[in-house]
N, C-alpha and C positions, 0 to 999 in steps of 0.2 A: 178083653172084649165084653160086649153088654149080652147079659141073657135075655135071649128072646123066649117067650113062652107065649102068651095069646096079647099081642097089640093089638090094636084098631084097626081098619084096614090102611087108613093113612096117618101117619103120625110124625110129631115134632120130634127129631131125633134128640138133638140135644136135650132137651126137655125130657127125655122119655128116659136116658139117660143119666142123668145129672137128679133123679128122682130116685133110680135105681142104686144109685153107687153113694148117695145123700151128700155131695159136694159138687163146687163147677167143673165144668171139662172144658177143655181146650179145644175150640174147634178144628184148627188144625191139626193136632195130633188123632182127633174122633175121627176126621173125616179118611183120613189116612189109613185106621185101622178099619175103618167101614168096607172102604173101599179092596183094603187086601182081604176081607174075609169072604167077600163073595154072596155076600147074604142078604143085601139090601139092594132096593133099585132106589134112584132118584125119580121122585112123581113129577110130574109137567106142573102139579099143583100148590099154590102158597097160600097161606092164611095170614092175616094180621095179625102181630106179634110185639105189641108197642108200638115204637116209633118206623117199625120198618115190619117186610113180609118176609115170614121163616118158609123155607123150602119144605114140602112133604115127603115123606117117605114113605115105602111099602116093602114088605118082606117079600123076598122072591118067589115063586108057585112053587117050587120043590122045597122050600122053609113051609109053608102053611100047610102043604099035604104029605109032608112027615117025611120024606123020600130023600133025607140026606143020610 
């Protein structure tokens, strides 16, 4: 699981994960782990990333406040 310290409010999950683990991450496996963790929500926002739009993610409020 990706360690979560202090990411920006909304972030590209795959980019952040790949930067931390320093190798490519498979989207399907990554999304399955994220959904199981219950720590991250999918934002309604998207941002341009190359030729397509990337879904932005955010930490659930209890993660930001340290309630876990």
